[in-house]
C-alpha positions, 0 to 999 in steps of 0.5 A, spaced: 498 500 500 502 506 498 502 512 501 497 517 500 501 523 500 505 520 493 501 520 486 502 525 481 507 528 477 511 533 473 509 540 475 503 538 480 509 533 485 515 537 484 510 543 486 506 538 493 514 536 494 516 543 494 509 544 499 511 539 503 520 541 505 518 547 506 512 545 512 518 539 515 523 545 516 518 550 519 516 544 523 525 543 525 524 551 526 519 550 530 521 545 534 527 544 536 532 548 538 538 544 536 536 545 529 535 553 531 542 554 534 545 550 526 540 555 522 544 561 526 550 557 527 550 558 517 548 565 517 554 567 520 559 562 517 556 562 510 557 568 507 564 568 513 566 562 507 563 566 502 567 571 504 574 567 506 574 563 500 580 564 495 578 560 489 571 558 487 572 550 491 575 553 497 567 556 498 563 550 495 568 546 502 567 552 506 559 553 506 558 545 504 561 543 510 556 548 513 550 545 510 552 539 512 551 539 519 542 542 519 542 536 513 544 530 518 539 535 524 534 533 519 535 526 518 537 526 527 530 528 528 526 524 522 530 517 525 527 521 533 521 522 531 520 515 529 522 511 534 517 517 538 511 515 535 513 507 535 513 508 542 516 513 548 518 506 552 525 505 553 528 499 549 534 497 547 533 500 539 531 505 540 537 508 544 541 506 539 537 509 532 536 516 536 544 514 540 546 513 531 542 519 529 546 523 534 553 520 533 552 522 525 550 530 527 556 529 531 560 527 527 558 533 520 561 538 526 567 535 526 567 534 518 564 542 518 571 544 523 576 540 520 575 543 514 574 550 515 581 548 520 585 544 512 582 550 507 583 556 513 591 554 514 591 551 506 
């Protein structure tokens, strides 16, 4: 059985997908403190990365590493929401899923730091 959210073709599908994506961003901004913090970080670091990068590749690395963090945070939040939807009781697999998502966010932040260090150190 397919979801009722799937369907449509062409332009209508693109418009629906865009609407759902914007709704997802709004939900994350409204309910996820970490996502809001990462957006603030991006608001500072993206322009700084564009300014500090000497080449297009450097600018892409600096900006891309910043944008990776909220992307991973969105995926982590989706995992957490799905796990909580299934059950709020403590379970080793639920803990593992949430810890793995958290680890992914941490690694994206480490990646950001390493990329910025390597690019800016030359």
